[in-house]
C-alpha positions in Angstrom: -0.3 0.1 0.1 2.9 2.3 0.8 4.2 1.9 -2.6 0.9 2.3 -4.3 0.3 5.9 -2.4 3.9 6.9 -3.0 3.5 6.3 -7.1 -0.1 7.7 -7.3 0.2 10.5 -9.3 2.8 8.9 -11.9 0.8 6.5 -12.1 -2.7 8.6 -13.0 -0.5 10.2 -15.3 0.2 6.9 -16.9 -3.1 5.6 -17.0 -4.0 8.7 -19.2 -1.4 8.8 -21.0 -2.0 5.1 -21.7 -5.8 5.3 -22.6 -4.7 8.4 -24.7 -2.3 6.2 -27.0 -4.4 2.8 -26.5 -7.5 4.4 -27.6 -6.7 4.3 -31.1 -4.7 1.0 -31.2 -6.5 -1.5 -28.2 -10.0 -2.6 -28.7 -12.9 -0.9 -26.7 -11.8 -2.6 -23.8 -8.7 -2.7 -22.7 -7.1 -3.9 -19.2 -3.8 -4.1 -18.5 -1.8 -3.9 -15.1 1.1 -1.1 -13.9 3.4 -2.8 -11.0 0.7 -4.1 -8.7 -2.7 -2.1 -9.8 -4.9 -3.2 -12.7 -5.8 -0.3 -15.1 -9.5 -0.7 -16.8 -9.5 1.9 -19.6 -12.9 1.3 -21.1 -14.4 1.3 -17.4 -12.7 4.6 -16.7 -14.0 6.1 -19.8 -17.3 4.9 -19.4 -16.9 6.6 -15.7 -15.9 9.6 -16.9 -18.8 9.6 -20.0 -21.1 9.0 -16.5 -19.6 11.6 -14.4 -20.1 14.3 -17.5 -23.6 13.3 -17.9 -24.2 13.5 -14.3 -22.6 17.0 -13.9 -24.9 17.9 -17.3 -28.0 16.8 -16.0 -27.1 18.9 -12.7 -26.6 22.1 -14.7 -29.7 21.3 -16.4 -31.7 21.5 -13.2 -30.2 24.4 -11.6 -31.1 26.3 -15.1 -34.5 24.7 -14.9 -34.5 26.3 -10.9 -33.2 29.5 -12.2 -36.2 29.5 -15.0 -38.5 29.0 -12.2 -37.5 31.5 -10.0 -37.3 34.2 -12.4 -41.1 32.9 -13.8 -42.2 33.5 -10.1 -40.3 36.8 -10.1 -42.3 38.0 -13.0 -45.5 36.3 -11.8 -44.8 38.6 -8.4 -44.3 41.4 -10.4 -47.3 41.0 -12.9 -49.5 40.1 -9.6 -48.3 43.3 -7.9 -50.7 46.5 -7.1 -50.7 49.6 -7.6 -49.4 51.5 -4.4 -52.4 54.0 -4.6 -55.3 55.0 -6.7 -56.7 58.4 -7.7 -60.3 56.9 -8.0 -60.7 58.3 -4.2 -60.0 62.1 -5.6 -62.3 61.1 -8.8 -65.3 60.5 -6.5 -64.7 63.1 -4.6 -64.8 66.1 -7.8 -68.0 64.2 -9.2 -69.8 64.4 -5.6 -68.6 68.1 -5.4 -70.2 68.6 -9.0 -73.7 66.1 -7.5 -74.0 68.7 -4.3 -74.2 71.7 -6.2 -77.2 70.6 -8.1 -78.9 69.0 -5.4 -78.6 72.6 -3.5 -80.0 74.5 -6.4 -82.9 76.0 -5.2 -86.2 77.3 -7.0 -87.5 74.6 -9.7 -87.1 71.0 -8.1 -85.2 68.2 -10.0 -87.1 65.7 -8.6 -89.8 64.8 -12.2 -92.7 64.3 -9.9 -92.0 67.9 -8.0 -91.1 69.3 -10.8 -94.3 68.0 -12.9 -96.7 69.2 -10.5 -94.5 73.3 -9.5 -94.2 73.5 -13.6 -97.6 73.0 -14.0 -99.0 75.2 -11.9 -96.7 78.1 -12.7 -96.4 77.5 -16.0 -99.7 77.3 -16.9 -101.4 76.9 -20.7 -103.9 79.6 -19.8 -105.5 81.3 -16.8 -108.6 80.7 -15.3 -110.9 83.2 -13.9 -110.4 81.6 -10.5 -106.9 82.9 -10.5 -106.8 86.6 -9.0 -104.6 89.3 -10.6 -102.2 89.2 -7.2 -102.0 85.2 -7.5 -100.3 85.7 -11.1 -98.3 88.6 -9.7 -96.9 86.8 -7.0 -96.5 83.4 -9.9 -94.7 85.9 -12.1 -92.6 86.7 -9.4 -92.1 83.3 -8.7 -90.9 82.0 -12.5 -88.2 84.9 -12.5 -86.8 83.7 -9.2 -86.6 80.2 -11.2 -84.4 81.6 -13.8 -82.2 83.4 -11.8 -81.7 80.3 -9.9 -81.1 78.2 -12.9 -78.8 80.1 -14.4 -76.8 80.6 -10.3 -76.6 76.5 -10.8 -75.5 76.7 -13.9 -72.6 79.3 -13.2 -71.9 77.4 -10.1 -71.5 74.1 -11.9 -69.1 76.0 -14.8 -66.9 77.0 -11.7 -66.8 73.8 -10.5 -65.4 72.1 -13.5 -62.7 74.7 -13.9 -61.5 73.9 -10.9 -61.3 70.5 -11.2 -59.2 71.0 -14.2 -56.3 71.6 -11.8 -57.0 68.5 -10.1 -57.8 66.3 -13.5 -54.4 67.8 -14.7 -52.8 66.1 -12.1 -54.2 62.7 -11.7 -53.5 62.4 -15.6 -49.9 63.4 -15.2 -49.6 60.6 -12.2 -51.8 57.9 -14.2 -49.4 58.5 -17.4 -46.1 58.5 -15.4 -47.7 54.9 -13.1 -48.4 53.6 -16.6 -45.0 54.3 -18.2 -43.2 53.3 -14.8 -45.7 49.8 -14.4 -43.7 46.7 -13.1 -46.1 43.9 -14.2 -49.4 43.8 -16.0 -51.8 44.1 -13.0 -50.5 47.8 -12.8 -50.7 48.4 -16.2 -54.3 47.3 -16.1 -55.5 49.3 -13.1 -53.5 52.3 -14.4 -55.6 52.1 -17.6 -58.8 51.6 -15.6 -58.3 54.4 -13.9 -57.3 56.7 -16.7 -60.8 55.2 -18.5 -62.2 56.1 -15.0 -60.9 60.0 -15.3 -62.1 60.1 -19.2 -65.4 58.9 -17.6 -66.2 61.1 -14.7 -64.8 64.2 -16.8 -67.9 63.0 -19.7 -70.3 62.5 -16.6 -69.1 66.3 -15.4 -69.7 67.7 -19.0 -73.4 66.0 -18.7 -74.0 67.8 -15.3 -73.0 71.4 -16.9 -75.0 70.8 -20.2 -78.3 69.4 -18.1 -77.6 72.8 -15.7 -77.0 75.1 -19.1 -80.5 73.3 -21.0 -82.3 73.9 -17.4 -81.6 77.7 -17.1 -82.2 78.4 -20.6 -85.6 75.9 -21.0 -87.2 77.7 -17.8 -86.0 81.5 -19.2 -88.2 80.3 -22.3 -90.8 78.8 -20.0 -91.1 82.1 -18.6 -91.1 84.1 -21.4 -94.3 82.1 -23.0 -95.8 82.4 -19.2 -95.5 86.4 -19.5 -97.3 86.4 -22.7 -100.2 84.2 -21.4 -100.6 86.7 -18.5 -100.3 89.5 -20.4 -103.5 88.2 -22.6 -105.4 87.3 -19.6 -104.3 91.2 -18.1 -105.6 92.6 -21.0 -108.6 90.4 -21.4 -109.9 91.3 -18.0 -109.1 94.8 -18.6 -111.7 94.8 -21.6 -114.1 92.8 -20.0 -116.8 91.0 -21.6 -120.1 93.0 -21.6 -120.9 95.7 -24.1 -117.9 97.8 -25.1 -118.1 101.6 -24.4 -120.1 103.8 -27.5 -119.0 107.4 -27.9 -122.1 109.8 -27.8 -122.2 113.7 -27.7 -122.6 114.9 -24.3 -125.2 118.4 -23.5 -124.3 120.1 -20.4 -127.0 123.1 -20.7 -129.8 121.1 -21.8 -129.4 123.0 -25.8 
């Protein structure tokens, strides 16, 4: 054993050299002896091939694990949500405009209540039961309704102008988030919030159009009512009896 250990590096070198030399001249299965050691070249080559295949399999498994880890990291990024949302700000600005409409004075926005008030204040014609005083009060109420409708329209316009600055900040923030999105979920959430901003602006435009159209409609209805009131006042002034016929008057009996 002592002799084998002392000559092990030299024997290994000789064995490798022998394998390289015998590879071209020896048969596939060659066994030869060096001193007290028997070296099987074919077995040695087979072991080397097995080790190489095993190493290749290990490398493949390591690469597969790395790919799976990268896939999990990508999935985590795709599932990561946005750290914040602008939906709260969008809802707040929309609620502010709704409150202006709900607080509007004058003719009610409720369909049933509005129809009742409109029929009373804007009649097709006046009956004899309605006094001149009541017609004057109704005319004053109609003028007040038109004024309040214009006031509401201007308030909604002012609120829309105030919302422009908030919308600009929200749009800039969402565009920056979209460009820096780390995954599909963040990109999708950013797109949804951009659509929400667009929808809120569309709703605000509808609200503004409604208040403006309402003011115009009430003013037109008031003018129609003014004409009908004037017609009724003129009719009452003229009366339904025999018209006055001018005649000569003799003050001294001549």
